[in-house]
C-alpha positions in Angstrom: 0.0 0.0 0.0 1.2 3.5 -0.8 2.6 5.4 2.1 2.5 9.2 2.1 4.5 9.8 5.3 7.8 9.9 3.6 6.8 13.3 2.2 5.2 14.7 5.3 7.3 17.8 6.4 10.0 17.1 8.9 8.3 18.7 11.9 5.5 16.2 11.6 7.8 13.2 11.8 9.4 13.8 15.2 9.3 10.9 17.6 6.6 11.2 20.2 9.0 9.9 22.8 11.3 12.9 22.3 8.7 15.6 21.8 7.9 18.0 24.6 4.6 19.6 23.7 4.1 23.2 24.8 2.5 25.1 22.0 -1.3 24.6 21.9 -2.3 22.4 18.9 -5.7 22.8 17.3 -7.3 20.4 14.9 -9.8 21.8 12.4 -11.9 19.3 10.5 -12.7 20.7 7.1 -10.6 22.7 4.7 -13.3 25.0 3.2 -13.8 28.7 4.0 -15.0 28.0 7.6 -11.9 26.0 8.3 -9.4 28.4 6.8 -11.0 31.5 8.2 -11.0 29.9 11.7 -7.3 29.2 11.3 -6.6 32.7 10.2 -8.3 34.1 13.3 -6.4 31.7 15.6 -3.1 32.8 14.1 -4.1 36.4 14.5 -5.0 36.0 18.1 -2.5 33.5 19.4 1.3 33.8 18.9 2.2 30.2 19.3 -0.9 28.1 18.5 -0.4 25.5 15.8 -3.3 24.5 13.5 -3.7 21.2 11.7 -6.5 21.1 9.1 -7.9 17.7 8.3 -9.7 17.1 5.0 -11.3 13.9 3.7 -10.3 14.6 0.1 -6.7 15.0 -1.2 -7.5 18.6 -2.2 -8.4 21.6 -0.1 -10.9 24.5 -0.3 -14.2 22.7 0.0 -17.1 24.7 -1.2 -14.9 27.2 -3.0 -13.6 24.5 -5.3 -16.7 22.3 -5.5 -19.6 24.7 -4.9 -18.9 28.1 -6.6 -20.0 28.2 -10.2 -17.2 27.9 -12.8 -18.3 31.2 -14.4 -17.8 33.1 -11.1 -14.0 33.0 -10.8 -13.9 36.3 -8.9 -15.7 34.6 -6.0 -12.8 32.2 -5.8 -10.2 34.9 -5.1 -10.4 34.0 -1.5 -8.1 31.0 -2.4 -5.2 33.4 -2.5 -5.9 34.3 1.2 -6.1 30.5 2.0 -2.8 29.9 0.3 -1.2 32.6 2.5 -2.7 31.0 5.6 -1.3 27.6 4.5 2.2 29.2 4.2 2.2 30.0 7.9 4.9 27.8 9.6 2.3 26.9 12.3 -0.1 25.4 9.7 -0.3 21.8 8.5 -2.7 20.2 6.1 -3.7 16.5 6.4 -5.5 15.7 3.2 -7.1 12.4 2.3 -7.9 11.7 6.0 -11.5 10.6 6.8 -12.4 11.6 10.3 -14.6 8.9 11.8 -12.9 6.1 9.8 -9.1 6.8 9.7 -9.1 8.5 13.0 -12.1 9.3 15.3 -13.1 12.4 17.2 -12.1 11.0 20.6 -8.6 10.3 19.3 -8.3 13.9 18.1 -9.5 15.2 21.5 -6.8 13.2 23.3 -4.2 14.7 21.0 -5.2 18.4 20.6 -6.0 21.3 22.9 -9.1 22.0 20.8 -11.0 20.4 18.0 -13.0 22.5 15.6 -15.8 21.1 13.4 -15.8 23.0 10.1 -16.8 20.4 7.6 -20.0 21.9 6.2 -23.2 20.2 5.1 -22.9 17.2 2.7 -26.4 15.8 2.9 -29.4 17.0 1.0 -32.8 17.8 2.4 -35.5 15.6 0.9 -39.1 16.5 0.0 -40.5 13.1 1.0 -43.0 13.0 -1.9 -43.8 10.2 -4.3 -41.4 9.7 -7.2 -38.5 11.4 -5.6 -36.3 8.3 -6.3 -37.0 8.4 -10.1 -34.1 8.7 -12.4 -33.7 12.3 -13.4 -34.6 13.7 -10.0 -31.4 15.0 -8.3 -30.3 17.4 -5.7 -28.8 20.7 -7.1 -25.8 19.9 -4.9 -25.1 16.8 -6.9 -25.5 18.6 -10.2 -23.1 21.4 -9.0 -20.6 18.8 -7.8 -20.9 17.0 -11.2 -19.9 20.1 -13.2 -17.3 21.2 -10.6 -15.5 17.9 -10.4 -16.2 16.5 -6.9 -14.9 12.9 -6.8 -17.6 10.3 -7.1 -20.1 12.5 -9.0 -18.5 12.3 -12.4 -20.9 9.5 -13.3 -24.1 11.4 -12.5 -25.0 11.7 -16.1 -28.0 14.0 -15.8 -30.5 13.8 -18.6 -30.0 16.9 -20.8 -31.8 15.3 -23.8 -34.9 17.2 -22.8 -36.5 20.6 -23.6 -37.4 21.5 -20.1 -35.8 21.4 -16.6 -37.5 22.2 -13.3 -35.4 23.6 -10.5 -37.2 23.5 -7.1 -36.1 26.3 -4.8 -35.3 30.0 -5.4 -32.0 30.6 -3.8 -28.6 31.4 -5.3 -27.8 27.7 -6.0 -31.0 27.4 -7.9 -30.1 30.4 -10.1 -26.5 29.0 -10.5 -27.7 25.7 -11.9 -30.3 27.4 -14.2 -27.5 29.7 -15.5 -25.1 26.8 -16.2 -27.9 24.9 -18.1 -28.7 28.0 -20.2 -25.3 29.6 -20.8 -23.8 29.2 -24.3 -21.1 26.5 -24.1 -18.5 28.7 -25.8 -18.6 30.9 -22.6 -18.3 27.8 -20.4 -15.3 26.5 -22.4 -13.1 29.2 -20.9 -14.0 28.4 -17.3 -12.7 25.5 -15.0 -15.9 23.5 -15.6 -15.0 19.8 -16.0 -14.6 18.3 -19.5 -17.1 15.5 -18.9 -19.9 18.0 -18.0 -18.9 20.4 -20.8 -19.2 17.5 -23.2 -22.7 16.8 -22.0 -23.7 20.4 -22.1 -22.5 20.7 -25.7 -25.1 18.1 -26.6 -27.9 19.5 -24.4 -31.3 20.1 -25.8 -32.5 22.2 -22.8 -34.4 25.2 -23.9 -36.4 26.2 -20.8 -35.6 26.2 -17.1 -38.3 26.8 -14.6 -37.1 27.9 -11.2 -40.0 27.2 -8.9 -40.8 28.5 -5.4 -43.6 27.7 -2.9 -44.1 31.4 -2.0 -44.1 34.7 -3.9 -41.6 37.2 -5.3 -41.0 38.9 -2.0 -39.8 35.7 -0.4 -37.1 34.6 -2.9 -33.6 34.0 -1.5 -31.4 34.8 -4.5 -29.5 38.1 -4.8 -29.9 41.0 -7.3 -26.5 40.1 -8.8 -27.6 36.5 -9.6 -30.9 37.7 -11.1 -29.2 40.4 -13.2 -26.9 37.8 -14.8 -29.9 35.8 -15.8 -31.7 38.8 -17.3 -28.5 39.6 -19.3 -27.7 36.1 -20.3 -26.9 35.7 -24.1 -29.5 33.8 -26.2 -31.9 33.6 -23.3 -35.0 35.6 -22.3 -36.6 35.9 -18.9 -40.3 34.8 -18.7 -42.1 36.2 -15.6 -45.8 36.2 -15.2 -47.1 39.8 -15.0 -49.9 38.8 -12.5 -47.2 37.9 -9.9 -45.9 41.5 -10.0 -48.7 44.0 -10.7 -49.8 44.2 -7.1 -46.2 44.3 -5.8 -45.4 47.4 -7.9 -48.3 49.2 -6.1 -46.7 48.4 -2.7 -43.2 49.4 -3.5 -43.0 51.9 -0.5 -43.7 49.0 1.9 -40.9 46.8 0.7 -37.9 46.6 3.1 -34.8 48.4 1.9 -32.8 45.2 2.0 -35.1 43.7 -0.7 -35.9 46.8 -2.7 -33.3 46.5 -5.4 -34.1 42.8 -6.0 -37.8 43.4 -6.1 -37.5 46.4 -8.4 -35.4 44.3 -10.9 -38.0 41.6 -10.9 -40.9 44.0 -11.4 -39.1 45.9 -14.1 -38.3 42.7 -16.0 -41.8 41.4 -15.7 -43.8 44.6 -16.4 -41.7 47.2 -18.3 -40.8 47.5 -21.9 -37.2 46.2 -22.2 -34.4 48.5 -23.3 -33.7 48.3 -27.0 -30.6 46.1 -26.6 -32.5 43.7 -24.3 -35.5 43.7 -26.6 -33.5 42.6 -29.6 -31.7 39.9 -27.7 -34.9 38.5 -26.1 -36.8 38.5 -29.4 -34.1 36.3 -31.0 -33.3 34.2 -28.0 -33.7 30.4 -28.3 -33.8 29.7 -24.6 -36.0 30.8 -21.7 -35.6 31.4 -18.0 -38.9 31.1 -16.0 -39.6 32.2 -12.5 -42.6 30.3 -11.1 -44.2 31.2 -7.8 -46.8 29.8 -5.3 -46.1 26.2 -6.3 -45.3 23.3 -4.0 -44.3 20.0 -5.5 -46.6 17.1 -4.5 -45.5 14.3 -6.8 -42.9 13.4 -9.5 -44.5 11.6 -12.4 -42.8 8.9 -14.3 -42.6 8.5 -18.1 -44.4 5.6 -19.9 -41.8 3.0 -19.0 -40.9 4.4 -15.6 -37.3 4.9 -16.7 -37.3 8.5 -15.7 -39.2 11.6 -14.7 -41.6 13.2 -17.2 -43.3 15.9 -15.1 -43.8 17.5 -11.7 -47.2 17.8 -10.1 -47.6 21.0 -8.0 -50.1 22.2 -5.4 -51.0 25.8 -6.3 -50.6 28.0 -3.2 -51.8 31.4 -1.9 -50.0 33.4 0.8 -51.2 34.2 4.3 -48.6 36.6 5.5 -45.4 34.8 4.6 -47.0 31.3 4.8 -47.8 29.3 1.7 -51.3 27.7 1.9 -52.5 25.2 -0.6 -55.6 26.3 -2.6 -56.5 22.6 -3.3 -55.7 23.1 -7.0 -52.9 21.4 -8.9 -51.0 21.7 -12.1 -48.2 19.8 -13.9 -45.0 21.0 -15.4 -43.5 18.7 -18.1 -39.7 18.1 -17.8 -37.0 15.5 -18.2 -34.8 16.7 -15.4 -35.6 18.0 -11.9 -33.0 19.6 -9.6 -34.0 19.9 -6.0 -32.5 23.0 -4.4 -34.2 23.2 -1.0 -31.3 23.1 1.4 -28.6 20.9 2.9 -27.9 19.2 6.2 -24.8 18.4 8.1 -24.2 14.9 9.5 -22.2 13.6 12.5 -18.7 12.3 11.8 -19.1 9.5 14.2 -21.4 8.3 17.0 -19.3 9.9 19.8 -19.5 13.6 18.6 -22.2 15.9 19.9 -24.9 16.4 17.2 -28.5 17.6 17.0 -30.2 15.4 14.4 -33.3 17.5 14.5 -31.6 20.7 13.5 -28.7 19.1 11.6 -26.1 21.1 13.4 -23.6 20.7 16.3 -25.3 22.2 19.5 -23.3 25.2 20.4 -23.2 28.7 21.8 -21.2 31.2 19.7 -19.1 28.3 18.4 -18.4 26.6 21.7 -19.9 23.1 21.6 -22.4 22.6 24.4 -21.0 20.6 27.3 -17.6 20.0 25.7 -14.9 22.4 26.8 -12.4 21.4 24.0 -14.8 21.2 21.1 -15.9 24.1 18.8 -17.7 24.5 15.5 -17.7 26.9 12.6 -19.6 27.5 9.4 -22.6 25.5 8.2 -22.2 22.8 10.8 -22.5 25.5 13.4 -25.4 27.6 12.2 -27.0 25.7 9.3 -26.5 26.1 5.5 -27.3 29.8 5.2 -25.6 32.9 4.1 -22.9 33.8 1.6 -19.1 33.5 1.8 -18.8 36.7 3.9 -21.3 35.2 6.4 -19.1 32.1 6.8 -16.0 34.3 7.2 -17.5 36.4 10.0 -18.9 33.2 11.6 -15.5 31.6 11.5 -13.8 34.7 13.0 -16.2 34.5 15.9 -15.4 30.8 16.6 -11.7 31.5 16.2 -11.9 34.4 18.7 -13.4 32.1 21.3 -10.9 29.3 20.7 -8.1 31.8 21.3 -9.8 33.2 24.4 -10.1 29.8 25.9 -6.5 28.8 25.0 -5.1 31.9 26.6 -7.1 31.1 29.8 -5.5 27.6 29.9 -1.9 28.1 28.8 -0.8 24.6 29.9 -3.7 22.7 28.3 -1.5 21.0 25.6 0.7 19.5 28.3 -2.3 17.3 29.1 -2.5 16.1 25.5 -0.5 13.5 23.6 0.0 15.8 20.6 -0.4 15.4 16.8 2.3 12.7 16.7 -0.2 10.3 18.2 -2.6 10.9 15.3 0.3 10.5 12.8 1.0 7.1 14.4 -2.6 6.0 14.0 -2.7 7.1 10.4 0.6 5.4 9.6 -0.5 2.2 11.2 -3.6 2.2 9.0 -1.6 3.0 5.9 -3.5 6.2 5.2 -2.1 8.1 2.2 -1.9 11.5 3.8 -1.6 14.5 1.5 0.4 17.5 2.7 -0.2 21.1 1.4 3.0 20.7 -0.6 1.5 17.6 -2.2 -1.6 19.5 -3.1 0.5 22.1 -4.8 1.7 19.4 -7.2 -1.9 18.5 -8.0 -2.7 22.2 -8.4 0.2 22.7 -10.8 -0.8 19.7 -12.9 -4.4 21.0 -13.2 -3.2 24.4 -14.2 -0.9 22.9 -16.8 -3.6 20.8 -18.3 -6.0 23.8 -18.3 -3.6 26.0 -20.0 -3.3 23.5 -22.9 -7.1 23.9 -23.3 -7.4 27.6 -22.9 -9.0 27.5 -19.4 -7.7 28.3 -15.8 -7.4 24.6 -14.9 -8.6 21.1 -15.8 -9.7 19.6 -12.5 -8.7 16.1 -11.6 -11.5 14.2 -10.0 -10.1 10.7 -9.7 -8.6 10.2 -6.2 -6.0 7.6 -7.2 -4.8 10.0 -9.9 -4.5 12.8 -7.3 -2.5 10.6 -5.0 -0.2 9.4 -7.8 0.6 13.1 -8.7 1.1 13.9 -5.0 3.5 11.0 -4.5 5.5 11.9 -7.6 
């Protein structure tokens, strides 16, 4: 079996018997934005604390690498900050380590002064309605992971041999997947979208995407910037029902300032004559972007041989305040692909860690895990899958601040711990192929080299054995 410990930096290979542990050592589980920003705050607030980031994949950056749309490269600029954090001499990266299998949470607690859960939300919320297991009904998370190169999702093979797609949910992720489905492939070619998904999109017959919400225009969760992109998308026209917006225009003074720009853009698109340049583009557009409101899915309907989905049945709703109430009427939307974008859930790493299954988060107060003095949480596993990147950054800074505060109040805490070398011994005994940050940089360089050959920023590698082979060599 391949061993990666020959390439682990020298400070990680000291003998436990000769190591005198004095500096506090912190384990962060998860190498996405929550993990890196927590590490940044710890380094800022504590002069000697050492941070080890554990990641189940051989590659870092989590949601930034696998969640942000390929046509939004500017949002990924935070990676330069993460690279700077990783260059800190007190930082170590343990990639390709599965917490709960390769090493468990209790073993980390025995080794480290503090353990921070920052591993996000990898499970999807389900609707629990008939037909949800039909082929062609997927989570938006899986679809995003497919075109962004998350290992294990490259074989998703969504059905793009269809005129219409239904996206359930009206947040930014829903708009992202709609945009990817409707964007001309020549634009996508210059992004870091994976080759297998680009090949499928090149053959796509999708002409209409319906983004459907159970409530009205005033309750959508996407941002003005996301909607503006859809309104300006080449070869695509927005289709909004006027009846959904006529009353809203009359109540413009009552709309909260935080929602005003977004609402005005929707109203203008639905009711006003378009500008000349938009009018010409929309008239000649071959594709359509629909916003559908006051619809709750009740059933997914199979095609004639039950080999896939052919339509979604909806209850038609009315609003009472902010609540969607069924009118008892139904309608169907024909489609060959459904993407469910109704939220995510975290899951526990093992049976020993504190976890609230009802809320899908680690029970905590300001990032301190309830009842566990050495455990902390950050990001989605702390507060649920809400907010944008800046929300996660501020949330992580809060957790990092309290980690530092507690470490400074217990300066000798690490003397009671066995230190990271105990974890290294466990991983070595199990033959785990640990990937260091220097190893990741080899993978990074290879992806950029292959991307340059194709005129794109990078060509992502999504086969784990291939990643490990590059890291080893």
